[in-house]
C-alpha positions in Angstrom: -54.4 33.7 -5.6 -55.1 30.3 -5.7 -56.4 28.3 -2.9 -53.6 26.3 -1.3 -53.4 23.2 0.9 -52.2 25.5 3.8 -55.4 27.6 3.2 -57.6 24.5 3.4 -55.8 23.2 6.5 -56.1 26.6 8.4 -59.8 27.1 7.3 -60.9 23.7 8.8 -58.7 24.4 11.9 -60.9 27.9 12.4 -63.7 26.1 11.9 -63.2 23.4 14.4 -62.0 26.2 17.0 -65.2 28.3 15.8 -67.6 25.3 16.7 -66.4 25.2 20.4 -67.8 28.9 21.2 -71.1 30.7 20.8 -71.3 33.9 19.6 -74.2 36.4 18.7 -73.5 39.8 17.7 -76.3 41.7 19.1 -74.8 45.1 18.2 -73.0 44.8 14.9 -70.6 47.2 14.3 -70.6 48.6 17.9 -68.0 50.6 19.2 -66.3 47.9 21.1 -65.9 45.7 18.0 -62.6 47.0 17.1 -61.1 46.1 20.7 -62.8 42.8 21.3 -62.1 39.4 19.4 -64.8 36.5 19.2 -63.5 33.2 19.0 -67.0 32.4 17.6 -68.7 33.2 14.2 -71.6 35.1 13.9 -73.1 35.4 10.3 -70.6 35.2 7.5 -67.7 37.4 9.3 -65.2 35.5 11.2 -62.8 37.2 13.1 -60.1 34.4 13.5 -60.1 34.3 9.6 -59.3 38.0 9.8 -56.5 37.7 12.1 -55.3 34.8 10.3 -55.1 37.1 7.1 -53.7 40.2 8.6 -51.4 38.4 11.3 -50.2 34.9 10.3 -50.7 34.1 6.3 -47.8 35.9 5.5 -45.9 33.8 8.0 -47.4 30.6 6.7 -46.8 31.4 3.1 -43.2 32.6 4.0 -42.6 28.8 5.6 -41.7 30.8 8.6 -44.7 28.7 10.6 -46.9 25.7 9.5 -50.5 25.9 9.0 -50.9 23.8 12.1 -49.0 26.0 14.1 -51.0 29.0 12.9 -54.1 27.1 14.0 -52.4 26.6 17.0 -51.6 30.0 17.8 -55.2 31.0 17.1 -56.4 28.3 19.3 -54.3 29.4 22.2 -55.7 33.0 21.7 -59.0 31.5 22.4 -58.2 29.2 25.2 -55.6 31.3 27.3 -57.3 34.4 27.0 -60.2 35.1 29.2 -63.4 36.3 27.6 -63.9 39.2 26.5 -60.8 38.9 24.4 -59.1 42.4 23.9 -57.6 42.5 20.5 -54.5 43.9 21.9 -54.1 40.8 24.0 -54.5 38.6 21.4 -52.0 40.2 19.2 -49.7 40.0 21.8 -49.9 36.5 22.3 -49.7 36.1 18.4 -46.4 38.1 18.6 -44.9 35.9 21.5 -45.8 32.5 19.8 -44.0 33.6 16.9 -41.0 34.9 18.9 -40.9 31.3 20.7 -41.1 29.6 17.4 -38.1 31.9 16.3 -36.3 30.7 19.1 -36.3 27.0 18.5 
């Protein structure tokens, strides 16, 4: 699949979000990794990139939301949910934001 302008916009937005958080995974692959979400990046794995791919890319590609809205949603997950951010909380906030866009 070719890289789109939206992909570049989201990548740059995620990079900006990551830059505001420090994260060092001292226990890679730990039991809690699946339950929590980091807004920073440690090494090559990017949690926000993963969430974008799993929860938001389809919405951007279909034109349901814009790349900027996807970045805003990811940013809200990082700023509105206290650390440690539970994955369930992040996914609930994403669903709420998507539903709010539908109602506009």
